C-alpha positions in Angstrom: 74.6 -128.8 -113.9 72.8 -131.1 -111.6 74.7 -133.0 -109.0 74.3 -136.8 -109.3 71.4 -138.2 -107.3 73.1 -141.6 -106.6 74.6 -141.6 -103.1 78.4 -141.2 -103.2 79.0 -144.3 -101.1 77.3 -146.4 -103.7 79.3 -144.8 -106.5 82.5 -145.4 -104.7 81.6 -149.1 -104.2 80.8 -149.4 -107.9 84.3 -148.0 -108.9 86.8 -150.1 -106.9 89.7 -148.5 -108.6 88.7 -145.0 -107.4 90.4 -142.6 -107.0 91.6 -143.0 -110.6 95.3 -143.4 -111.3 96.5 -141.0 -114.0 98.2 -142.6 -117.0 101.3 -141.0 -118.4 99.5 -139.8 -121.5 96.4 -138.7 -119.7 95.6 -135.1 -118.8 94.9 -134.4 -115.1 91.2 -133.9 -114.1 90.9 -131.0 -111.6 88.0 -129.9 -109.5 88.1 -126.1 -108.5 86.1 -125.3 -105.4 84.9 -121.7 -104.5 82.6 -120.4 -101.8 80.4 -118.6 -104.3 80.6 -117.4 -107.9 80.9 -113.8 -106.8 82.8 -110.9 -108.4 86.1 -110.6 -106.6 89.8 -111.0 -106.9 90.0 -114.7 -106.0 87.1 -115.6 -108.2 88.5 -113.6 -111.2 91.8 -115.3 -110.7 90.2 -118.7 -110.6 88.3 -118.0 -113.8 91.5 -116.9 -115.6 93.3 -120.0 -114.2 90.6 -122.4 -115.4 90.6 -120.8 -118.9 94.3 -121.1 -119.2 94.3 -124.8 -117.9 91.7 -125.6 -120.5 93.9 -124.0 -123.2 96.7 -126.3 -122.0 94.5 -129.4 -122.4 93.6 -129.9 -118.7 90.1 -131.1 -117.8 88.6 -128.9 -115.2 85.3 -128.9 -113.3 84.1 -126.2 -110.8 81.8 -126.1 -107.8 80.4 -123.2 -105.8 77.3 -121.4 -104.7 75.4 -119.5 -107.5 76.3 -115.8 -107.7 76.7 -112.8 -110.1 79.8 -114.4 -111.7 78.1 -117.7 -112.4 77.5 -117.1 -116.1 81.2 -116.2 -116.6 82.2 -119.6 -115.3 79.4 -121.3 -117.3 80.9 -119.6 -120.4 84.1 -121.6 -120.0 82.2 -124.7 -121.1 83.4 -126.9 -118.2 81.1 -128.8 -115.8 79.7 -126.5 -113.1 78.1 -127.8 -109.9 76.0 -125.5 -107.7 76.6 -126.2 -104.0 75.6 -123.9 -101.2 78.8 -123.9 -99.2 77.8 -120.6 -97.6 74.6 -118.9 -96.5 73.2 -115.8 -98.2 75.0 -113.8 -95.5 78.2 -115.6 -96.5 78.6 -117.6 -93.3 79.6 -121.3 -93.3 76.5 -123.5 -94.1 77.1 -125.6 -90.9 73.7 -127.4 -90.9 74.4 -128.9 -94.3 78.1 -129.6 -93.8 77.7 -133.4 -93.9 75.4 -133.3 -96.9 77.8 -131.0 -98.8 80.7 -133.3 -98.0 78.8 -136.3 -99.5 77.7 -134.3 -102.6 81.2 -133.1 -103.2 82.5 -136.7 -102.9 79.9 -137.7 -105.5 81.2 -135.1 -107.9 84.7 -136.4 -107.4 83.5 -139.8 -108.6 81.3 -138.6 -111.4 84.0 -136.4 -112.9 86.8 -138.9 -112.0 88.8 -136.2 -110.4 92.5 -136.6 -109.8 93.0 -133.6 -107.6 90.9 -131.0 -105.8 92.0 -127.3 -105.8 90.3 -125.1 -103.1 90.7 -121.4 -102.6 88.4 -120.2 -99.7 87.6 -121.1 -96.1 84.1 -122.4 -95.8 84.1 -124.3 -99.1 87.8 -125.3 -98.5 87.0 -126.9 -95.2 84.3 -129.1 -96.9 86.7 -129.8 -99.8 89.5 -131.0 -97.4 87.2 -133.4 -95.7 85.6 -134.8 -98.9 88.9 -135.2 -100.6 90.3 -137.1 -97.6 87.4 -139.4 -97.4 87.5 -140.1 -101.1 91.3 -140.6 -101.1 91.9 -137.7 -103.6 94.8 -135.3 -103.1 93.9 -131.7 -102.4 95.7 -128.5 -103.1 94.7 -125.3 -101.3 95.8 -121.8 -102.4 95.9 -119.3 -99.5 95.1 -115.9 -101.1 95.6 -113.7 -98.1 95.8 -113.2 -94.3 92.0 -113.2 -93.8 91.5 -116.9 -93.3 90.2 -118.2 -90.0 93.2 -119.2 -87.8 91.4 -122.3 -86.6 91.3 -123.6 -90.2 95.1 -123.8 -90.4 95.1 -126.0 -87.3 92.9 -128.5 -89.2 95.2 -128.8 -92.1 97.8 -131.6 -92.1 100.4 -133.2 -94.4 97.7 -134.5 -96.8 97.0 -130.9 -97.9 99.4 -129.2 -100.4 99.4 -125.5 -99.8 100.2 -122.7 -102.2 100.9 -119.1 -101.0 100.5 -116.2 -103.3 103.0 -113.8 -101.7 106.0 -114.0 -99.4 104.0 -112.5 -96.6 101.4 -115.3 -96.9 104.3 -117.8 -97.0 105.7 -116.4 -93.8 102.2 -116.5 -92.1 101.8 -120.2 -92.9 105.2 -120.9 -91.5 104.2 -119.4 -88.2 101.5 -122.1 -88.1 104.1 -124.7 -88.9 102.8 -125.1 -92.5 105.1 -125.2 -95.6 103.8 -124.0 -99.0 104.8 -123.5 -102.6 105.1 -119.8 -103.5 103.1 -119.3 -106.8 101.7 -115.8 -107.5 98.3 -115.1 -109.0 98.5 -114.7 -112.7 96.9 -112.3 -115.2 95.5 -113.2 -118.6 97.3 -110.8 -120.9 94.9 -111.5 -123.7 92.1 -110.1 -121.6 94.0 -107.2 -119.9 95.8 -104.9 -122.3 95.8 -101.3 -123.4 92.7 -100.3 -125.5 92.4 -97.9 -128.4 92.0 -94.2 -127.5 88.7 -94.0 -129.4 87.2 -96.6 -127.1 88.5 -94.7 -124.1 86.6 -91.6 -125.3 83.5 -93.6 -126.0 83.4 -95.0 -122.5 84.1 -91.6 -120.9 81.1 -90.2 -122.8 78.9 -93.1 -121.6 79.9 -92.6 -118.0 79.4 -88.9 -118.2 83.0 -87.8 -117.6 83.6 -84.4 -119.2 86.3 -83.7 -121.9 89.6 -82.7 -120.4 89.0 -84.4 -117.1 91.8 -86.3 -115.3 90.5 -89.6 -114.0 91.7 -91.6 -111.0 90.2 -95.1 -110.6 89.8 -97.1 -107.5 88.7 -100.8 -107.7 88.0 -103.3 -105.0 85.5 -104.7 -102.6 83.9 -101.8 -100.8 83.9 -103.6 -97.4 85.8 -103.5 -94.2 89.3 -102.0 -94.4 89.0 -101.5 -98.2 85.7 -99.7 -97.8 87.4 -97.3 -95.3 90.3 -96.8 -97.6 87.9 -95.8 -100.4 86.4 -93.2 -98.1 89.8 -91.8 -97.4 90.5 -91.6 -101.1 87.2 -89.7 -101.7 88.4 -87.1 -99.2 91.9 -87.0 -100.7 90.5 -86.4 -104.2 88.3 -83.6 -102.9 91.2 -82.0 -101.2 93.4 -82.2 -104.3 90.7 -80.6 -106.4 90.9 -77.6 -104.1 94.7 -77.6 -104.2 95.5 -77.3 -107.9 93.8 -80.2 -109.6 90.3 -78.9 -110.4 89.8 -81.3 -113.3 90.4 -84.4 -111.2 87.6 -87.0 -111.2 87.3 -90.3 -109.3 85.9 -93.5 -110.7 85.0 -96.2 -108.2 84.3 -99.8 -109.2 83.1 -102.4 -106.7 80.4 -103.1 -104.1 80.2 -104.1 -100.5 78.8 -103.3 -97.1 80.3 -99.8 -97.0 78.7 -98.8 -100.4 75.8 -96.8 -98.8 78.2 -94.8 -96.6 80.5 -94.1 -99.5 77.6 -92.9 -101.7 76.5 -90.5 -98.9 80.1 -89.3 -98.5 80.4 -88.7 -102.2 77.2 -86.8 -102.4 78.3 -84.6 -99.5 81.7 -83.8 -101.2 80.1 -83.1 -104.5 77.5 -80.7 -103.0 80.5 -78.8 -101.5 82.1 -78.7 -104.9 78.9 -77.7 -106.7 79.1 -80.3 -109.4 79.7 -84.1 -109.8 83.2 -85.5 -110.0 82.8 -89.0 -108.4 81.4 -91.8 -110.6 80.4 -95.3 -109.2 80.6 -98.1 -111.7 79.3 -100.8 -109.3 80.3 -104.5 -109.6 81.4 -105.5 -113.1 82.8 -108.7 -114.7 84.9 -106.6 -117.1 87.2 -104.0 -115.5 89.3 -103.6 -118.6 87.1 -100.9 -120.1 87.2 -98.9 -116.9 91.0 -99.1 -116.7 90.9 -97.7 -120.3 88.9 -94.7 -119.0 91.5 -93.9 -116.3 94.7 -91.9 -116.2 95.9 -93.7 -113.2 94.7 -96.5 -110.8 94.7 -97.0 -107.1 94.4 -100.5 -105.9 96.1 -103.7 -104.7 96.7 -107.3 -105.5 94.9 -108.5 -108.7 93.6 -105.0 -109.5 97.1 -103.7 -109.4 98.3 -106.3 -111.9 95.4 -105.8 -114.2 95.9 -102.0 -114.2 99.6 -102.4 -115.1 98.8 -104.9 -117.8 96.4 -102.3 -119.2 99.2 -99.7 -119.3 98.1 -97.6 -116.4 100.3 -96.0 -113.7 99.5 -97.7 -110.3 99.5 -96.4 -106.8 99.5 -99.5 -104.5 97.1 -99.0 -101.5 96.3 -102.2 -99.6 94.4 -103.1 -96.5 97.6 -103.4 -94.6 99.3 -100.2 -95.8 100.3 -97.8 -98.5 103.1 -98.7 -100.8 102.9 -95.8 -103.2 103.7 -95.5 -106.9 104.7 -98.9 -108.4 107.9 -99.0 -110.5 110.6 -101.5 -111.2 112.8 -100.3 -108.2 109.9 -101.0 -105.8 109.0 -104.5 -107.1 110.6 -106.3 -104.2 108.5 -104.4 -101.7 105.3 -104.8 -103.9 105.9 -108.5 -104.2 106.7 -109.1 -100.6 103.6 -107.3 -99.3 101.3 -108.1 -102.3 100.8 -104.4 -102.9 100.2 -103.7 -99.2 97.4 -106.2 -98.9 99.2 -109.0 -97.0 101.7 -106.9 -95.1 103.1 -103.4 -95.1 106.4 -101.6 -94.7 104.6 -98.2 -94.4 101.4 -97.3 -92.5 98.6 -95.4 -94.2 99.0 -91.6 -94.5 96.6 -89.4 -96.4 99.3 -86.8 -96.9 101.5 -89.4 -98.5 98.6 -90.6 -100.6 97.8 -87.1 -101.9 101.5 -86.5 -102.7 101.6 -89.8 -104.7 98.4 -89.0 -106.6 99.6 -85.5 -107.5 103.1 -86.8 -108.5 101.7 -89.5 -110.8 99.1 -87.3 -112.4 101.6 -84.5 -113.2 104.3 -86.6 -114.8 105.3 -85.6 -118.3 104.5 -87.9 -121.2 108.0 -89.4 -121.3 108.0 -90.4 -117.7 104.5 -91.7 -117.8 105.4 -93.9 -120.8 108.4 -95.2 -119.0 106.3 -96.0 -115.9 103.5 -97.8 -117.8 105.9 -99.8 -120.0 107.8 -100.9 -116.9 104.5 -102.0 -115.3 103.4 -104.0 -118.3 106.8 -105.7 -118.5 106.6 -106.6 -114.8 103.3 -108.4 -115.3 104.4 -110.1 -118.5 107.6 -111.4 -116.9 106.5 -112.2 -113.3 102.7 -112.6 -113.3 101.6 -114.1 -116.6 98.8 -116.6 -116.1 100.5 -119.0 -118.5 103.5 -119.2 -116.1 101.2 -119.6 -113.1 99.2 -122.4 -114.8 102.3 -124.2 -115.8 103.7 -124.2 -112.3 100.4 -125.3 -110.8 100.2 -128.1 -113.4 103.6 -129.4 -112.4 102.5 -129.3 -108.7 99.3 -131.2 -109.6 101.2 -133.9 -111.3 103.8 -134.1 -108.5 101.1 -134.4 -105.9 99.2 -137.0 -107.9 102.4 -139.1 -108.4 103.0 -139.0 -104.6 99.5 -140.1 -103.9 99.7 -142.9 -106.5 102.9 -144.2 -105.0 101.4 -144.1 -101.5 98.4 -146.1 -102.8 100.6 -148.7 -104.4 102.5 -149.1 -101.1 99.3 -149.5 -99.1 98.1 -152.1 -101.6 101.4 -154.0 -101.5 101.4 -154.3 -97.7 97.8 -155.2 -97.4 
């Protein structure tokens, strides 16, 4: 969708009642802002959130740089604006910062937005500035501990913050910032257990032999997570030589460590004399790969998706290794966001190998108990319907506060 060509200042002057006040019977109008329509946890969550908000009758628009996930967002049927918040190397588009701010303000006017919801640093910085200039409330979800520290110093009381885990909530408090604790949600209509016949079909397509035991790893293959994937390749190779000869590894994702991982996989498979590592690349639909697997290693959103699909999960995050996820460990999993935002245990390959072997050698009854418990955890604690409902309440609360403040300013002037 093309951004309006009329300067935002002219549009603002032509609409003296902007920003629009929401009527009691009116549905909120939300603008979601992302750096880029890439394939990743934050983007997948935002896609699911928009879909659920649309189901609940909320009007949503979205803005971001074109990427591989663009068509999935277009498929939602909501207005989509293409803005280059980041460069092709994913750095902030500093030379166009002022232009992007003006363009984002024009979108706020065109779509008559009540509140802006940002999720990532470069685009979020522009969103905070544009919303402040247009007098529109902004809500910012902090998805992890990887944001630039200087950005938090730029936030003030006009920004409503959401933290997705207790570890993130504590991090924000260290910067003197309060937040509402609302976890990422999973669309249970998208992620669920698939029929065994489809499982076999996908295994044949990938080239996994009959009788193989499949462990899956999914995530961005960059930085710490790329290194963890390398450790996992070595662990699986060792386990195959120590009593699990039918073990195969399925890796889904892409990133700056992919080339190194491909070389490592080739080396390990040459030593074994046959292939046992399968790379699925980036994909917009992980559900079919979860179906192929006997167990999943991952963190954050991948962990929730895997449990929703009825798979045993070993939580391995960029901050540490949690281990096998079961009901008794939910407090630790939630507090650290599967080891991604904090960790109570450092990484250990021996512990990782022990956890993999333990999960893959469980009898059918214990496996069923583990997977049913995992699915129940997601349904009860991380359902996208619950997340969307809580965010909708927060949107309305923030808009009511902004409307009251506007009326007060109008009265005294």
